[in-house]
N, C-alpha and C positions, 0 to 999 in steps of 0.2 A: 339863632340861625338867620332870622329875618334881618336883624340889625347888622350882622356881619355881611349879609348879602347887599344891603343898602350902602354900606361903606365901600364895598368892592365896586358897586356900580357908580358911586360918586367919583371914585378915583380913576375910572375908565371913561373914555370918550364914547358916548352912546351914538351909534349910527342909525339904529332902528329903534326909535322910542316906543313904537306900537308893536313890539315883537312878543310872541309867546313861545314857550317850550313845552313839548309833549313827550312823555315817556310812555310807550305803548307796551302793553302786555296782553296775554291771552284773555284774561278776565277783568283786569283793572287797568285804567288809563289815568295817569297823573298829569295835570296841566298846571303850568305856572304862568302868570301874567305879570306885567310890571307892577312895582309897588305903588299903592295908592289908587289902583283901579277898582278894587273891591275890598271888602272887609277881610276876606281870605284870599290871598294872592296865590295859594296852591289849593287845588281841589281835586278830588278823586271821583271818577265816573266809571260806570260799568261799561262793558263792551256791547251791550244790546243796542239795537238801532234807536230806540227811544232815548237812551242815554247819550248816544252820539249826537242826536238832534239837540238835546239839552246842552251838551258841551258847545256846539256851534253857536247856539243862542247866547250862552254865557260869554263867549269870546266877542260876539257882536256888542253885547252890553258893555263890555270892558273896552270897547273901541280898539280892538286888535285888528291890524291890517295884514300882518305876516306871521306865519307859524313855522317853526322848525320841529321836525320829528325824526326819530331814528328809524332806519329801515330794518324792522324786526320781522323776519319771516314774511308772511302774507297778511299779518294782522293790521298793517298800516293801510292797506288798500281801501277798505270801506270808509275809514275816516278821511283819508286823503281825497277820495272822490267827493265826499260830502262837503268838505271845506272848500275844495276847489269850485264846486258848483255854486257855493254861496258867495263867490267872488274874493275869497282870501288868497293871498299869495303863500303857497305852501312850499317849504324847503324840505325835500327828502335828503337826509344827510347820511353819509357813510359813517358806520359805527366807529371806525378807526380814528375819525376826526374829532370825536367828542368824548374821548376817554376822560373820566372824572379825575379830579385832583386827589392825591392821597388823603385818606381819612375815612370816616364812617360813610358807608355807601347805603343808600336807600332809594326807592323810586321817587320820593319827594325831592331829595337832593339832586337826583339825576335830572328831573325836569327843570329845576331851578338853574342847574349848570347849563343845560341846553339853551334856556331862555337868555342867560347872561351872554353866552358865546354868540348867539344870534343877534342880540341887541348891540354888541360892539363890532359886528360885521366880520366875525372870524369863521363863519360857516359858508360853505358853497353848496348849492343845490345839485343833487345828482341828476344826470340826464334821464329824461323820461320822454318817449315819443308821444305824438298826439293821440287822442282817444281812438281815432279810426285805425291807426296802426296798432295800438294796444289790443283792439278787438281781434285783428288778424293774428297778432302775436299769441294771444291766449289760445286761439284755435290751433295754430301751428304747433305750439308746445304740447297741447293735448294730443295732437296727431302723433307726435313722437312717443308719447306714453302708450297710445294704442298700438303703435307698431312694436313697441317693446313687449307688450303683453301678448300680441299675436305671435311674436317670435318665441316666446316661452312655450306656447302651445305647439309650435312646430317641433320644439325639443321634446315635448311629451309624446308627439306622434313618433318621432325617431326612437324614443325609448321603448315604446310599445312594439314597434317593428323589430328592434334588436332583441327584445325578450322573446319574440317568436322566431328569432333567427331568420328573418326576412331581410336579406342584404340589399335592399332597394337602393340605398345611398351609394352603393358601389357601381350601379349601372345607370342611375339617373342623377343628374347634377342638382335637381330641385324636386323634392318629393311633393311640393305643393303646386307644381306646375300643372299643365293640362294633362299630360300623361300620368303623372303621379297621382293626381286626384281621381282620375278615371280608374286606375288600378285599386286605389283605396276604397272607392265606392263599390267596385265589384267584389272586393274581399268582404266588406261589411254586408253585402247582399247575399253572401253564401258561396261565391265562386271560389273553388280551391284548385282548379286545373291550372298549373303554371303556364302551359302553352297558351291557353285562352287568355290568361292575364297578360302574358307578354305581347300578344297581338293587339292589345289596347293601346300600345305606345304610338305616339305620333310618328309620322314618316321622318321627321327631323331628328329623331333620336338616333345617335350614331352607334350605340351599343348593339351588338348582334342579338337577335331575338332569342337564340339558344342560351346566351349568357344571362339574359333577363329572366328566362324561364328557370334557370338554375338558381338565380338569386331569390326567386319567389317560392322555393320549396322550404317549408318551415313547419313549426309546431304551432298550429292555430289553437290556442287555449282561450276558453271563454272569457276569463278575467282580463286578458290582454286585449281581446277584441272589444270588450266593453270600454276600457280606457282609451283605446284607439278611436272609437266612435265619439266619445265625449270630447276628446282633444280636437278631432277634426271639426266637430260642430262648433266648438268654441273658437277655433281659428276662423271659420267662415263667418261667425257672428262678428268678430272684431274687424274682419275685412269689410263687412257690410257697414259697420259704424264708421270706418275710415272713408268709405265711398260717400256716405251722407255728410261727413265733415268736409270732404273735398268740395262738394257742391255748395255748402254754406260758405266756405272760404272763397270760392270763385265769385259768389254773389257779393261778398264784402269787398273783394278786390276790384270788382267792376265799379263800385261807388267811389274809388279813389280817383283823383284828377289825373289827367294824362300829362306826361312830360314832353312828349314828342309825337308828331304826326307821321314820321318817316316809317316806311315798312320795315319789318324785322329782317335784319341781314341774314344771308344764307349761311349755313354751317360751313366752316372751313375744313372739317375733317372729310376724308374721302369715303370712309365707311358709312353705311346706311344707319341712320339712327334707329335704335330698337328701344322701345319703351320698357323700362324695368318694372318689376312687379310692385315696387313700393312707390312708383311715381304717381302724382295726382291724376285724377281722371280728366282734368281740363288742361288746356295748353298753357302751362306755367311759364314757359319761355316768352311767349307773346305778351302775356300780362305783365311780366317783369320789364320787358322792353318798353311797353306803353307807359308804365308808371315811373320807371327810373332809368330809361335808356339801357344800353348794353353794359353789363358788368364784366370786366375783363378777367380772364385767367381762372374762372371758377364755373362750376356747373350751375344749372338752374335751381337744383335743390339747395345748394350752398348759398346761392344768391338770395333765395327766398328767406333763409335763416337770417342773413344780414339785413335784408329789407325789413323784416318783422322786428328786429332788435333795434334798428337805427331809424328807419323811415327814409323817405326820399329827400327830406329836407335836412341838410347838415349845417345850416347857418348858425345853429346854436354853438358850434365850435368856431373859434376865431380864425383858425387856419388848419392846414393839413397836419402840422406838427402836433397841435393840441388834440386833434382827432386820433392820431397814432398813439399819443401818450395815454389817452383815455382807454384805448384798446390794450395797453400794456405791451406794445410791440416796439418800443424804443428804450434805450438804456436810461436808467434812473441813477444819475450820478449823486453820490452821497459823500460830502466833504466835511471833515471836522478837524480843526486845528491845522489847516493847510494840508491835510493828508487825505487822499482819496480812499474812502472806506469800501465802496462798492460801485460798480458800473453795470450791474446786471439789470435785466428787465424786471419790471415789477410783476409780482404774482397776482393775477386777477382771474376771477371766475366769470368770464364774459363769453357768452355764446357766439357773439359776432367774431371775437378774436379766435375762438376755437375753429369756427368755420373758415376764417381766412387762413389759418395754419393748415387746415386740411386742403384747402385750395392750393396753397403754396406747395404742399407735399406732392400734389398730383402733377406738378410741373416738371417732375424729374426727367420725363421723356418728351415733353412738349417741344414743338418746333418753333414757337413764337419767341418774342423777346423775353418773356418771363421764364421760359424754359432755359434759354441761354444764360440768363442772370442766375437762376438757381444752380445750374451746373458749375458756373464760374465761382459762386460763393461756396458751394460744397467742396470744391477742390482747394479753396483758400482757407475756409473756416471750419469745415466739417458739416455733417448733416443737420444737427440740431440748430446751429447758428444760421445755416443756409435757409432753413424753413422760416425762422424768425425774420431774417433779412428780406426774404421774398414776400412774406406776409406783410411786412412793413411797407414795401414798395407797392404792393397791390392796394393796401389801405390808402396810401397817398393818392394813387391814381383814381381809386374809387371816390375819394373826397372831391377831387376836381370834376369827375364825371357827373356826380350828383349835384355839385354846385353850379356848373355851367350848363348842364342838360345837353351836352354835346356828345355825339357818338365817339367811342374810343377808337383811336388810331395810333399806330406804332411809329409813324414818321418822325414825331418829335424825339422819341428815344434814339432813333438811328442818327438824327442830327446831333444829339448830345454825345453819342459815342464817337461820331466822326470828329467833333470838336475836341473831345478828350484825346483822341489819337493824334490830332495835329499838335496839341499842347505837349504831349509826350515826345513827339518827334522834335519839336523846337527845343525842348529841354535837353534831349540827348545830344543834339547838334551843338548846343551851347557848352555842355560839359566836355564834349570831344574837342571843341575848339580851344577851350581853356587848357587842355592837356596836350595840345599840339597835333591833334589828329583831325581827320576829315571823314565824315560818314558818306558813303556812296550807296545809293539804292541798288537793289538787286537787278532791276530792269536796265539801269544805265550800265552796270557792270557787265551784263550779258551782251548788250549791244557792242561794247568795246571789245569783248572777246571775239564776237562773230566778225567784226570788222578787221 
């Protein structure tokens, strides 16, 4: 195996002579270094912290400067951070790009194959935002998990109420709101009079109090009351954890550098902003504008997802097209033998791309430029393609906004549309002239008729 590997390396042009390859597992880690650096060019380490330190020291003794590893679950994170802290250049590689050649497969051969591909310059490092963005991203992803678990307990509350035939969901839009929790607390304290429970509703509840009282007539069984109490306590516990996490997220976001000193622009919608139940406890929109200026076409929650997945610095991508390609929002043309095999977009599991698609879908009734573009693409291509096209346009605009740190404005789009309309008019006039016709505008024709 070693002789075959040395012959293969001699036949290839080595671009990274000090490259190592790592195959990561849950319990064992296999590392391969260039031949001649050690008596054993492939070694096995455990996944304990002391073994990771020994792995890093062995790489330093072998004079390794760059390392390539496969992104396997979350097992790569401790080793990645340790090697990066020691000054090594670490390449986190997509598993699709390092598929082994046909033959016998083992962890030792995998790490040798990774080392060979990295040494000849055939591997590209995956995008990873800076450490401060990664810290905010970890908290924000954990916040999504907490919200999901809290929603499960809301479903448990709904199940307990339905088993007691309390039709609260027919009269209240949110059973975890102010009025819903007041009624639930009164029920758990022993109140059974539906009229008294109905008058606990807030004045903004539109349902008649008589209908609310009828919905609160049910079979109060002890076992269902017990499950209702535990579900409500669990829901409030997760809401408490989310509030604590929001305060920690706000503290970390305040440490990020500012991108602009301009004040936050006013909202363009005429309706009064109402804070949703799952919104953070701090002013997220102001923090996002301070860090990355205004993000067009999407809400503050969606913009936070994009910021935590990408960061405010997009110089890692060479242009907007590369940024859209990384998000999987542009066609991937596959050609073989002069025949186009596919032009579909690449399937990626990217949280930022999902957030951009959600933001694009929300533009179906918007009055701005993105809303007009979405409706035009929907009439031309259909809903699915319109979402992808609008998300692609938002991604390109987002790239330029983050790169230039300039506030978003729609004047440039209107100029492009006017230029496109002028080009279309010149093209139609030229075609009409070639056929012996002349195009007369409607306003000139109306003036001639009136005269």
